[in-house]
N, C-alpha and C positions, 0 to 999 in steps of 0.2 A: 441366745443369740451371742455369749460370748465367748461360746466357745467358737464361733463363726468369724468372727468376732478377731479374735486370736489367730485362729489359721487361713484368714486375707494376707494381715502384719505378715504373720513369716513368709507367704509369695511374693509377696511384693519386695523384703528384705534378702532372702534368702535364694530366689530364683523360680522358677517354674509358674505356670498358669493352672487357669480352674474356671469356671463360668458363678457365674454368682445371683440366686432369684432371691428379690427384698420388696414383700406386700406394699406398697405404694399409697393403696388406699381402700377403705372395707365399707359397705353399706349390709346393712343388716345384718342378719343373725349368718354368722360365718365360722369356721376354724381357727384361723390366727387371726391379730389387730397386726394393724399398719407398723413395720418396722422389722417382723417377721422376716428370716431370710433360710436356705436352701444353700450349699452351698456341696457342688458335684469337680469331681476331681479327675483328670483326664483319664484314669485307670477304674473310675464309677464308684470310689470309693465319695460316699455322703455325709455332709454335718449340718445340721437344722433339719429345718420343717415348717412346710407353710400350712398346714394344716390335714398332710393326710390323701388318703381316700384320690376320688379324682381328680380332683383337681393338683392334687403334688404329679402326680403321671404326667398331666398334661404340661405340668411345669417341668420335670423333667426330660420329657422330651423335644421340648423350646431350651432348654441348657445343651443338649445333646446339640443341636444343632449348632447354638452358636460355639459351642468348640472345637467344632469343624470350620464353621465360616468367617465367628470372628464381630457375627454383627451384633446388635443390640434390641431388644423389643421391646414391646410393651403388648403382656396379656391382659383384656378383659373377658370378663363371664360371668353370666349367672351362677351361681352354682345351678339350681333346679333345675332352671328352662335348660339351658346347655349341657350343665354335666349329669341330670340325674340326684345332685346330695339333697337329703334330707335337710339341709340345714338354710335353701334357700334365699341366701345375701348374696350380694355381689364382690370381687375380687377384682384389684387391679395390681401387677405384677410383672417389676421390671426385671428383665435378663443381659446381662452385659458377662462379655471376656473380662479378666481381671489377670493380670501377665508383670513380670517386674521389668525394670528395665531389661529389654536384652541384652547379650553379651554380646559383645564385635569383637574375636581375634584375629589379631593384624598380624602378620606373620611378613616384616621385616619397615626398619624406618629409615627408606630412605625417599624420594624428590614425590612418588605418587603417594607411599602411604599418608604422609605429614598432612596433608590437604585433606585428606578425605578423612580420616582420625578427625581433624577438625569439623567437617562436616556432617562425620559420623555421631557426633555428641550434639552437636543443634538439634538433628532431628529424633533424640529419643533415644540412642544407643552406649551402651556405654562398654567403652574402646579397650581391651588391651592389651599393647604391641612385644611383639616377641619379637627381638634382633640382639645379637650378640657385641653389638659395633658397640662401648661405650658411647667415644663422641657421637652418637648419632641420635641413640635410646634413650633421649633426656628428658626433663621435667619443660625444657626449655622450648625444646619441639613440640612435644607433646602434652601440653595442658593439662589437666583434669583427668588423663586418663594412668591409668597403669600399666607397670612396663616389669618386662623382664627380661630379664641378660641370657638368654642362651639359642642357640639355631634349636630350630622346628622341632628337628627330634628330638631333642634334648629336653624338652620340654612339654614332653608327654604326661609327665607324673601328675609334674606342679598345678596344670591345668585342668586339668579334669575335665574332659569336654562332656559335654549332658548335651541332648537330645536337644534341649532348645537353644544351643549355643551357633552360631552364627561368623564363618571362619575364611576370612582374606589370604589368600596368598600371594604378594606382591614381593618379594625377595629380590636380592640383587644377585642373584647367583644362578643361571638356571637346574645345578645338583640341586640346591635346599628348596628351589620348587619344586622338582621331582620328586625329592622325600617329603619335602610336605606331603603333598599328592597323596602321595601313594600310605600311608601312617595316618593320614588323619580323614580321609576319607572313605576308611575302614574302619572310623566310628559313628555312632550316633553324632547327629548333629539335623539342625536344618536350611543350612545352606552351606557352600563352601567355593568359594568363584577364587578361580586362578588366572590372573593376569597372564598376556602373552599371544602373537599371536597364533593362527589356525595353524598354519607350520611347527612351532612348536608343541601346540597341546596335541598334536597328532604325533609326534613325534616323542615323546615325555609318554603316551599312553600307550604308543607302541614300545619303550622299554619294558614299563611296568608288565603290561603280559607276559613279552616274554619271560622276565626274571618270578612270577610265580604269577599272574592270571590278572584281572582288573579286579579293583574295588568297586562294591555297586557305584555307578553317576547318575542318580537317578535324582541327585539332590544337589550334585556337582553342576559349576555353572562355567565353562571354558572356552572359548574367550571372556571373561567375567565381564559384564556393563553391558549395557542396548547403543544398538549404531545412534548416535550423535556427530558422527567427524570425531569424535574426542583427538584431540593433539597432544598439547599441553596436560602439564603433571594433571592443574588443575582441573582442566575438562575432562580428565580421566576418572577423576577422582569427582566428580558431579554425573558423569556417564556410571560409577560404579554404586553410587549412595541412589542415581534413581533407580538402579535393580532393585536393592533392597528395600526402599518403598512401595516399588510396584507386587515384588517378593510377599513384604509384609498383610499388603492391604488385596491380597486377591489380586490384582489386578494385570490383566494383559499387558503386552510392552513389546516391543520388540530386539530382544534378547539379540548380545553375540554367539553367545551359544550353540555350539556345533558337537557335542562329545556325543550328542541319540543320532546323526546325520548315516547315512548310511557307508558312506563315503571313510569311514571310521573300521566299519568290520573288514573293509576291504583292504586296509591299511594292513590292521590286524591280522587277516591270509596272509600279508604276503603277496599280496596281487596288485598292488600299489603304493609305489613312496606316497611318506608324511608330505613332500614336496608338492604334489598331482593332487592329492587329496585335498589340498588348500585351495587353489582354485576350480574346484566342482562346481559345478550348477548346484540352485539351491540351496547353497546356504548366504548365512547373513552378508549382508554389505558392511566389512568388513574397515574396524576402526583401527588407527594404530598402538596397538596396544602392547610394541615388547619395552617391553624395559632394557 
């Protein structure tokens, strides 16, 4: 059990996620006592045991499901009647997903980044602010946040982005937004959002496509946020945080995201301008998310 505990502590302190099963109640003859644990990593590695045999196979199945959907559950089985084990006792096992405080990397330290960082901290994100402007990227403006004084493109090595990281592009310059999207969308990540109008998003993607082809867009949310009619920096921050929370919990939301709309394919093919594509029917109602 100590080995499992050490690995859980390492995940919580250094980042990552796993699914943990804990025997919470037993009666009769069982292969493990209450407190026994089994840890399953996303790559399939396991540590610990809840007893082996049929009960462990059932628990492993529940752990895999928990890794996918994040939902905790309690398993209760009569080992003889339900699983055909010779022990004949009964076990209850609690299965849960464990993960470190997710890291949100915010590119930009301007008027939208500031309230977004505050709200992100409040809902459980560890926030890193990346901006080379010393007068804006300060401890006073971003309390309890890590700060990196650099432009997005120069911060790649220092950030060491992982598949668990959340990325948000809200810089003061369209050039920086474009560079950040081009660089970081090609790295493994959990989520990448970019602020801007649909016209801006389509135009940036058109330019990136013309240079070296598009990066994967399956986890790119641009325009960022959900449709709330947001206008002020604080309202836009609420829209962005609502999107992060919805995605983290696997819930449906009215995303402003337009990168999967067929209009983008027409822009990339040269048969439609970004301006015309931005007004195509079927796109989500657009908030004013132009920095």
